[in-house]
Backbone bond lengths (Angstrom), bond angles and torsions (degrees), N, CA, C in turn:
res aa  C-N    CA-C-N  psi(-1)  N-CA   C-N-CA  omega(-1)  CA-C   N-CA-C  phi
1 M - - - 1.445 - - 1.520 108.11 -
2 K 1.293 116.22 138.84 1.456 121.43 176.74 1.516 109.42 -66.67
3 A 1.325 116.37 130.06 1.459 121.39 175.84 1.527 108.76 -69.13
4 Q 1.316 116.59 160.41 1.459 120.40 177.00 1.516 108.55 -73.88
5 G 1.317 116.38 113.73 1.453 121.03 179.57 1.516 112.50 82.46
6 D 1.331 114.83 172.17 1.454 122.65 177.69 1.515 108.58 -117.56
7 F 1.320 115.73 166.92 1.459 120.09 179.04 1.520 110.37 -78.72
8 T 1.331 116.27 151.52 1.458 120.02 174.29 1.526 108.26 -68.72
9 P 1.330 117.53 151.52 1.468 120.11 -175.72 1.522 113.30 -62.78
10 M 1.335 114.16 146.69 1.463 122.69 170.25 1.523 107.41 -97.17
11 N 1.335 116.24 167.72 1.459 122.83 168.91 1.523 107.87 -108.42
12 P 1.327 117.99 154.45 1.460 119.58 179.32 1.528 110.62 -58.11
13 G 1.305 116.18 140.13 1.460 121.32 177.92 1.513 114.39 85.50
14 E 1.329 118.99 -11.11 1.463 120.33 178.81 1.521 110.98 -71.05
15 S 1.323 114.69 160.60 1.462 122.71 175.21 1.515 107.26 -131.46
16 E 1.346 116.25 115.69 1.459 121.16 -176.45 1.522 110.73 -137.44
17 V 1.333 114.93 157.55 1.464 121.25 176.22 1.524 108.56 -101.42
18 F 1.341 115.59 134.24 1.456 123.30 177.88 1.520 108.47 -123.16
19 A 1.331 116.61 149.66 1.469 119.41 -174.91 1.519 111.85 -142.13
20 F 1.332 113.58 153.49 1.458 122.58 171.17 1.520 108.23 -126.61
21 D 1.338 115.84 141.39 1.459 122.47 176.28 1.530 107.61 -107.14
22 F 1.331 116.90 116.80 1.460 122.32 -176.51 1.532 113.57 -89.11
23 T 1.319 118.54 2.85 1.462 122.21 -173.31 1.524 113.02 -50.72
24 M 1.320 118.13 -47.51 1.465 121.19 -175.65 1.533 113.16 -70.26
25 D 1.329 117.33 -16.78 1.465 121.11 -176.84 1.525 113.30 -96.95
26 L 1.323 117.15 -6.89 1.463 120.72 -177.04 1.523 112.09 -93.41
27 P 1.342 117.43 131.82 1.460 119.13 173.13 1.528 110.50 -69.58
28 T 1.298 116.99 158.82 1.461 121.93 179.57 1.521 110.14 -54.58
29 G 1.316 116.26 132.43 1.458 122.39 177.48 1.515 115.00 86.58
30 D 1.322 117.59 -5.24 1.465 120.85 -179.55 1.524 108.94 -97.98
31 S 1.328 117.03 150.90 1.458 120.89 176.37 1.526 109.62 -146.36
32 I 1.310 115.50 160.45 1.460 122.05 -176.72 1.526 109.72 -83.05
33 I 1.331 115.96 135.53 1.473 119.46 176.16 1.530 112.28 -112.08
34 S 1.337 118.06 -21.28 1.463 120.07 176.86 1.527 109.97 -159.58
35 V 1.334 114.27 157.20 1.468 120.95 178.51 1.527 108.73 -138.50
36 V 1.321 115.75 135.12 1.465 122.42 174.04 1.520 107.37 -116.16
37 W 1.332 116.30 132.66 1.462 121.98 -177.11 1.521 110.84 -105.83
38 S 1.339 115.94 146.90 1.458 120.47 171.47 1.518 109.33 -138.70
39 L 1.324 115.25 146.89 1.458 122.65 176.64 1.522 106.53 -126.24
40 T 1.325 116.06 109.66 1.460 121.14 -177.86 1.519 109.41 -118.10
41 V 1.316 116.25 166.48 1.465 121.62 -176.94 1.522 110.60 -96.24
42 Q 1.331 115.97 127.55 1.464 122.71 173.53 1.524 109.77 -92.15
43 T 1.342 116.26 -48.19 1.453 122.17 -177.52 1.517 109.00 -134.68
44 G 1.328 116.66 128.69 1.449 121.72 -178.77 1.517 110.70 106.91
45 S 1.317 115.78 -163.35 1.457 120.88 -179.02 1.524 110.34 -139.81
46 D 1.317 116.06 125.39 1.458 122.46 177.22 1.533 107.80 -156.04
47 P 1.329 117.73 96.22 1.458 120.55 -177.50 1.527 113.75 -70.86
48 N 1.336 117.81 -8.67 1.463 121.41 -176.85 1.522 113.29 -112.24
49 S 1.320 118.26 22.47 1.465 120.97 -172.46 1.533 113.00 -57.34
50 Q 1.306 118.56 -37.50 1.467 120.59 -177.55 1.534 111.62 -66.88
51 S 1.332 117.20 -21.70 1.472 120.44 -178.78 1.530 112.55 -69.63
52 Y 1.326 119.20 -13.38 1.461 122.48 -179.87 1.525 112.43 -85.07
53 V 1.332 117.07 -8.91 1.470 121.92 -178.68 1.521 108.43 -79.78
54 G 1.340 114.98 121.69 1.461 120.19 -176.63 1.508 113.16 -113.64
55 A 1.312 114.65 -139.07 1.460 122.67 -175.30 1.522 111.48 -60.06
56 T 1.328 114.72 137.90 1.459 120.87 179.23 1.519 110.31 -116.98
57 S 1.323 115.03 161.14 1.463 120.99 179.62 1.528 108.28 -147.08
58 L 1.324 115.18 146.96 1.456 121.50 174.92 1.519 107.59 -134.81
59 V 1.339 115.74 115.57 1.460 122.06 178.00 1.520 106.69 -125.78
60 G 1.324 116.33 105.81 1.457 120.42 -175.45 1.511 109.47 62.96
61 N 1.332 116.62 -121.27 1.460 121.80 179.83 1.525 113.07 -99.46
62 L 1.337 116.90 6.36 1.458 122.00 -177.90 1.526 109.46 -101.78
63 A 1.332 115.85 115.71 1.459 122.14 178.81 1.523 108.31 -106.96
64 S 1.338 116.52 135.63 1.459 119.89 179.52 1.522 110.31 -135.35
65 V 1.332 114.42 158.93 1.462 121.68 -178.73 1.520 109.19 -148.44
66 R 1.332 116.29 147.80 1.466 121.21 174.77 1.527 108.02 -96.12
67 I 1.343 116.03 128.57 1.461 122.86 174.83 1.528 106.81 -111.38
68 T 1.343 115.98 128.25 1.460 121.12 -175.84 1.522 110.94 -131.33
69 G 1.331 116.09 125.77 1.453 122.20 168.61 1.505 118.84 80.35
70 P 1.337 120.90 35.92 1.462 119.54 178.77 1.535 111.50 -67.43
71 L 1.321 115.42 164.94 1.459 121.22 -179.48 1.523 111.45 -90.74
72 A 1.324 115.76 148.60 1.462 121.81 179.32 1.527 111.00 -68.68
73 R 1.322 114.80 150.11 1.467 124.45 175.66 1.522 113.04 65.56
74 I 1.330 116.00 30.59 1.459 121.94 176.17 1.523 107.67 -121.14
75 I 1.320 116.26 138.52 1.459 120.25 169.18 1.520 106.45 -104.85
76 Y 1.318 114.86 117.48 1.457 121.83 179.37 1.528 109.68 -97.32
77 I 1.321 115.69 160.43 1.457 122.14 169.33 1.526 106.09 -115.83
78 L 1.320 115.49 118.13 1.461 121.38 177.44 1.525 107.82 -97.34
79 T 1.342 115.67 122.33 1.460 121.68 -176.43 1.518 110.33 -124.08
80 A 1.326 115.60 135.46 1.464 122.19 172.58 1.522 107.60 -115.26
81 T 1.320 116.74 123.52 1.459 122.31 177.47 1.521 107.82 -109.58
82 A 1.328 115.36 113.43 1.464 121.54 -176.13 1.527 110.46 -103.11
83 T 1.321 115.61 139.84 1.464 122.66 171.65 1.522 107.16 -107.31
84 T 1.349 116.15 138.23 1.461 120.10 -174.84 1.531 112.08 -113.30
85 T 1.319 114.46 168.09 1.462 120.72 -179.95 1.524 112.49 -64.09
86 Q 1.336 117.72 -23.94 1.464 121.14 179.17 1.531 112.22 -93.44
87 G 1.333 116.89 10.18 1.458 121.07 177.32 1.508 115.12 83.68
88 N 1.312 118.04 10.04 1.462 121.53 177.59 1.526 110.33 -80.23
89 T 1.328 116.21 152.06 1.456 122.83 172.82 1.518 107.17 -121.37
90 L 1.329 115.89 121.83 1.465 122.08 -176.29 1.517 109.90 -120.34
91 D 1.330 116.91 135.63 1.467 122.27 175.94 1.518 109.57 -114.20
92 L 1.316 115.72 135.57 1.460 122.17 166.31 1.523 106.74 -126.21
93 W 1.333 116.54 139.23 1.455 120.19 -179.64 1.521 110.32 -145.98
94 A 1.336 114.85 158.65 1.465 121.71 176.56 1.522 108.73 -155.75
95 F 1.325 115.85 156.78 1.453 120.66 175.36 1.524 109.59 -74.45
96 L 1.341 115.71 142.26 1.457 122.76 176.58 1.528 107.67 -132.53
97 P 1.334 117.06 95.23 1.463 119.25 -179.85 1.527 111.70 -80.49
98 C 1.326 115.18 151.17 1.458 121.24 173.96 1.521 107.62 -121.25
99 L 1.323 116.18 115.21 1.463 122.09 -177.47 1.520 110.25 -103.07
100 P 1.333 117.97 148.35 1.456 120.69 176.74 1.522 111.09 -64.46
101 L 1.325 116.42 153.62 1.460 120.68 176.11 1.517 110.05 -55.16
102 G 1.311 116.42 136.52 1.448 121.80 178.46 1.513 115.20 86.53
103 A 1.343 117.43 -5.88 1.468 119.50 178.34 1.516 109.36 -72.36
104 P 1.334 118.08 138.53 1.460 119.31 178.01 1.532 110.40 -63.35
105 P 1.340 117.73 143.21 1.468 120.53 -178.15 1.514 113.25 -59.47
106 S 1.330 116.99 -22.93 1.466 119.85 -178.91 1.522 112.05 -82.29
107 Q 1.340 117.40 -7.48 1.471 119.97 -178.70 1.528 109.08 -63.42
108 S 1.289 115.27 132.55 1.474 120.38 179.43 1.512 109.35 -108.98
109 L 1.310 116.58 137.45 1.467 120.73 177.17 1.518 111.15 -93.65
110 R 1.325 118.13 -10.58 1.472 120.57 -177.03 1.493 111.90 -83.54
C-alpha cells in the first residue's frame, strides 16, 4: 500500500533514517515480527540501489532503515515488507527522490 505522502528529497552521499508506521494497517491483536526493506528505481538508472540500504530497526509498529549514498537525479521507491504474528504480509512504500546539491527543494524529477 502506498504510504501517505512521499519522503523529502535526499542529496547524493547523504545518510538518513526513514521510517514507516504500520499501526493503521494491522488488524486488532496482530503485530510485526520482521521487516525486509528494498530500494528500487522508479526514474533513472542505478543498478546498485539495494546497496544503499543499511541498518534497520523495528520498535513496536514503527520500522526504520538507514539509506546511505543514493545517486543524484534518481527517484527511488523505498518499500518495507512486514511479516506479522498472524501470518500477514504488509507492504508500505513511498517515493524517495535524490536531488543534486544546490537544486531547489521544489525541483521535481517526475
